[in-house]
VODRENTOR-280468 format. One record per atom (N, C-alpha, C): x, y, z. Coordinates in steps of 0.001 Angstrom, whole numbers, plus 500000, padded with zeros to 6 digits. Layout:
VODRENTOR-280468
XYZ
...
This chain:
VODRENTOR-280468
764701701733894000
764727702524895167
762886702346895336
762140702574894658
761061702723894617
760337701131895411
760813700510895440
760440699038896180
760991699609897653
761707700329898478
762374700782899376
761440701548900355
761002702443898976
759337703256899679
758735702952900260
758233701290899524
756825701507899687
756748700180900955
758177699923901427
758422699067902637
758394699870903906
759492700909903250
759791702126904944
757863702677904908
757193702956903997
755574703316903699
754939702397905265
754949701216904229
753948699518905414
754488700195906559
755712700093906807
756647699874908125
756069700833909321
756248701924908433
755753703433909042
754240703268909289
753366703185908534
751850702883908822
751677701918909781
751447700656909702
751487699845910477
752568698984911262
753740699633911549
754690699469912417
755162697627912457
754883697337910955
755453695807910839
755820695642909480
756684695121909239
757767694767908402
756556693760907312
756619694301905716
755535693060905261
756415691716905082
757249691661905779
757869690306905738
757192689352907065
756897690183907668
756325689791909125
754848689158909544
753950689954908180
752619689276907665
752630688301907346
751911686809908058
751770685966907501
750717685349907451
749829684716906538
748647684515906979
748350683160907787
747212682887908207
746508682244909284
745517681084908429
745244679575909182
744516679119908148
743330679679908269
742463679346906742
740931679891906471
740277679224907420
740442677642908327
739548676798908987
738945677514910524
740585678426910617
740360679487912254
739274680249912296
739049681097911210
737948682167911298
736613681047911391
736667680212911212
734552679461910893
734955678580912563
735750678063913016
735896676985914051
735902677690915338
735021677101916132
734375677439917212
733622676212917922
733646676031919133
732674675055919599
731643675868920221
731477676652921130
730792677461921951
730011678491920877
728817678636920531
727801679613919991
728461680227919170
728387679054917900
729053679258916398
728849680527915943
727193680825915934
726865681847915099
727055683460915747
727562683414917292
727816684733917629
729133684947917371
729919683812917209
731509683856917289
731833684001915712
731505683478914781
731354684060913394
730975685968912998
730213686223913789
729852687518913382
731042688181914103
731187688424915397
732631689175915632
733658688902915280
734247687664914522
735035687333913301
735255687446912232
734189688018911930
733794688371910323
733982690194910687
733544690564911846
733902692062911749
735352692267912250
735998691311912823
737514691583912761
737933691529911819
737642690728910706
738149690685909371
738203691853908434
736925692245908384
736510693418907524
737148694467907656
737143694873909490
738025695498909870
739246695733909202
739971694881909767
741253694400909364
741445694554907328
740820694417906782
740813694707905314
740975696247904960
739779696594905686
739677698211905707
740816698515905874
742070698406907014
742961698900907406
744439698597906575
743981697345905897
745246697017904666
744726698269903530
743551698227902988
743101699361902182
743734700696902623
744083700964903901
744619702257904272
746236702270903912
746435701174904189
747780700762903695
748227701122902379
747359700111901822
747885700674900529
747041701829899762
746495702105900441
746480703668899834
747479704642899812
748036704596901209
749738705295901233
750600704850900619
750697703587900029
751327702828899443
751324704070897808
749876703818897680
749403704452895935
749917705783896221
749752706186897009
750323707894897384
752060708027896957
752807707090897552
754225707386897025
754102707109895681
753534706258895199
753765705518893664
752669706215892426
751907707271892565
751214707273891965
750739706423890758
750016705373890912
749434704064889628
748015705164889089
747185705677889882
746401706263889091
746210707941889187
746613708597888494
746410709876888406
745278710382888750
744241709958888690
742786710017888178
742443710299889959
743198709478890522
742943709665891908
742884710785892896
743747711319892155
744680712189892834
745222711986894253
745848711265894158
746553710667896068
747302711539896361
746688712100897295
747690713037898876
747255714634898552
745704714752897660
745327715920897197
743818715632898603
743740716996899160
742080717025899912
741117716943898715
740307716624898970
739030716233898615
739004715369897487
740119714344896738
739889713832896086
739541712613896331
739116711393895653
738541710111895633
739555709392896816
740892709240896089
741711708662896840
742025709277898649
742139710152898697
741386710904900123
740272710536900964
739141709950900298
738028709824901012
737960708251901016
738812707823899966
738859706376900170
739837705882901513
740753706621901672
741589706377902958
741046706654904352
740060707830904526
739862708313905340
738028706994905776
737621707102904785
736527705720904681
736942704387905326
738357704346904558
738810703173905234
739468702956906682
739814704200906930
740498704074908407
739599704132909250
737950705144909259
737201704631910231
736532703561910560
736160702751909078
735661701844909159
737098700681910037
737337700951909200
738338699455909931
738831699540911674
739006701048911985
739354700970913352
737794700758914374
736779701256913671
735410700737914164
735162699339914519
735333698911913197
734426697394913226
735511696516913444
737462696728913751
738243696048914352
738182696021915656
737491697129916342
737597697293917789
736203696351917831
735040696762917087
733714696365917890
733856694599917587
734560694274916668
734614692838916857
735472692480917886
736759692617918388
737625692442919377
736844692864920883
736381693601921077
735299693692922264
734354692720922136
733478692570921172
732569691303921347
732601690826921486
734110689844920714
734689688200921065
734741688239922276
735719689585922828
736317689155924392
734766688909924964
734324689653924848
733126689598925708
732238688386925739
732507687681924668
731802686231924399
732061685651925447
733404685262924807
734507684355925467
734519684425927139
734139685879927590
734461686037928786
732953685242929909
731838685317928963
730175685083929475
730585683591929115
731470682929928413
731365681342928425
732527680889929404
């Protein structure tokens, strides 16, 4: 029963089923033909932003399962709340900056 709650939580937060998440080739992060230094910066921002959003999903899963009671999952002014908040802000900001920077760099080329 707990597994079903986790899958439902992940699906509600991301709109994606966990079985649909597929890893990409690691070399794709560093492959670039033009201006490799600039493209790697934008891709790194995208990667870090996506990792922060994964942390947001994992904190919501932790709220459902209560693995570390000391974190105060779901309580205001608790470490779990601030981990969720900071990860959501960083994730959205860095992912957006990385996507916009990558799009502008590709548009110039």
